[in-house]
C-alpha positions in Angstrom: 53.6 38.4 -6.2 55.3 41.8 -6.8 59.0 40.9 -6.5 60.3 37.5 -7.5 64.0 36.5 -7.5 65.0 33.5 -9.8 68.6 32.4 -9.2 70.7 29.4 -10.1 73.8 28.2 -11.9 74.5 28.3 -15.6 72.0 26.4 -17.9 69.8 25.6 -14.9 66.6 26.9 -16.4 66.4 30.2 -14.5 65.7 32.4 -17.5 63.0 30.0 -18.8 61.3 29.9 -15.4 61.3 33.7 -15.2 59.8 33.9 -18.7 57.1 31.4 -17.8 56.3 33.5 -14.7 56.1 36.7 -16.8 54.0 35.3 -19.6 50.8 35.7 -17.7 51.3 39.5 -17.4 49.5 41.7 -19.9 52.5 44.0 -20.5 56.1 42.7 -20.2 59.3 44.6 -20.6 62.4 42.4 -20.9 65.3 44.3 -19.3 68.6 43.0 -20.7 71.5 44.0 -18.5 74.1 42.4 -20.8 75.6 44.0 -23.9 76.1 42.8 -27.4 79.6 41.7 -28.4 79.3 41.4 -32.2 82.6 39.5 -32.7 81.7 36.8 -30.1 79.7 34.2 -31.9 79.0 32.2 -28.8 77.6 35.3 -27.0 75.5 36.2 -30.1 74.1 32.7 -30.1 73.1 33.0 -26.5 71.3 36.3 -27.1 69.6 34.8 -30.2 68.2 31.9 -28.1 66.9 34.3 -25.5 65.2 36.4 -28.2 63.7 33.4 -29.9 62.0 32.3 -26.6 60.4 35.7 -25.9 57.0 36.6 -27.2 57.1 39.2 -29.9 54.7 41.5 -28.0 57.3 42.0 -25.1 59.2 45.2 -25.3 63.0 45.2 -24.8 65.2 47.6 -22.9 68.9 47.1 -23.0 70.5 48.7 -19.9 73.8 47.1 -20.6 74.2 48.6 -24.0 76.4 51.7 -24.4 74.2 54.7 -24.1 71.3 52.6 -22.7 69.3 53.6 -19.7 70.4 52.8 -16.2 68.5 49.9 -14.5 67.7 52.3 -11.7 66.0 54.7 -14.1 64.0 51.8 -15.7 62.8 50.8 -12.2 61.9 54.4 -11.3 59.9 54.9 -14.6 58.0 51.6 -14.6 54.3 51.6 -14.4 52.0 49.5 -12.2 50.4 47.6 -15.1 53.9 46.4 -16.3 56.0 43.4 -15.5 59.8 43.9 -15.7 61.8 40.8 -16.4 65.4 41.7 -15.5 67.9 39.3 -16.9 70.2 39.5 -15.0 71.5 41.0 -11.8 74.9 39.5 -12.6 75.0 41.4 -15.9 74.1 44.6 -14.0 76.8 44.0 -11.4 79.4 43.2 -14.1 78.7 46.4 -15.9 79.0 48.4 -12.7 82.3 46.7 -11.9 83.6 47.5 -15.4 82.6 51.1 -14.8 85.5 51.2 -12.3 83.5 52.9 -9.6 85.1 53.7 -6.2 84.6 50.8 -3.8 82.3 52.9 -1.6 80.1 54.0 -4.5 79.7 50.4 -5.8 78.9 49.2 -2.3 76.2 51.9 -2.1 74.7 50.9 -5.4 74.6 47.2 -4.5 73.0 48.0 -1.1 70.4 50.3 -2.7 69.3 48.0 -5.5 67.2 45.5 -3.5 65.1 48.4 -2.1 64.7 49.9 -5.6 63.4 46.5 -6.9 61.0 46.2 -4.0 59.6 49.8 -4.4 59.2 49.6 -8.1 55.6 50.2 -9.2 55.8 47.3 -11.7 55.9 43.6 -10.9 59.6 42.7 -11.0 61.0 39.2 -11.9 64.8 39.4 -11.4 67.1 36.6 -12.7 70.4 36.2 -11.0 73.4 33.9 -11.2 74.7 31.8 -8.3 78.4 32.0 -8.7 79.9 31.2 -5.3 79.4 27.4 -5.2 82.8 26.5 -6.7 86.4 27.4 -6.3 87.4 30.8 -5.1 88.5 32.9 -8.1 92.2 33.6 -8.2 91.8 37.1 -9.5 90.7 40.0 -7.3 88.0 41.1 -9.7 86.5 37.6 -9.8 86.4 37.4 -6.0 84.9 40.9 -5.8 82.1 40.0 -8.3 81.3 36.7 -6.6 81.2 38.3 -3.1 79.1 41.3 -4.2 76.7 39.1 -6.2 76.2 36.8 -3.3 75.4 39.8 -1.0 73.0 41.2 -3.7 71.2 37.9 -4.1 70.8 37.5 -0.4 69.4 41.0 0.0 67.1 40.8 -2.9 65.8 37.4 -1.6 65.0 39.1 1.7 62.9 41.7 -0.1 61.2 39.3 -2.5 57.8 37.7 -2.2 59.3 34.5 -3.8 62.9 33.4 -4.1 63.3 30.5 -6.5 66.5 28.5 -6.6 66.7 26.7 -10.0 69.0 23.8 -10.4 69.0 21.0 -13.0 65.7 22.2 -14.4 63.9 22.2 -11.1 62.8 25.1 -8.9 62.5 25.5 -5.2 60.8 28.5 -3.6 63.2 29.2 -0.8 60.6 31.4 1.0 58.4 28.3 1.3 60.8 25.5 2.0 63.5 27.4 3.8 64.0 29.6 6.8 66.0 32.8 7.1 69.3 32.0 8.9 68.6 34.7 11.5 65.7 32.5 12.7 68.1 29.7 13.9 
């Protein structure tokens, strides 16, 4: 499978599943879309847990870091013998929202990313959050993030060979057990 989406809520096991799917690849590049916040001990602990789980032979690219490469550039430069594990699409979207792009520009980037993931020469395993299952955020930025990420996940799932939904430590491949809603 060339493009795999792994989505789910917080602490569901989605990153662990993505890492297990990637471990069989000879060459893995872990693409971190978040950024380090040195004065946030909780965030630093989360990053450390992710680092500890990854094999030492995996390379790391931090697209969320200031001055780091854009995710789109990493996808364009990837090679066929490589596996990109992107963790996560929500981190990418959050960084794009914080870049304060015009609404139309951001919408174009969100619309373009699923095709870029699909066309990437490398095998791609993309982790993403499921954030729209609870209350509607009271702040406009929170609602915008939730809506855009829901749209992004839906469109990546459409392009993907497998779309795993991870909840409570269990995974379902929605492409196997589900049907696209346009087939009803």
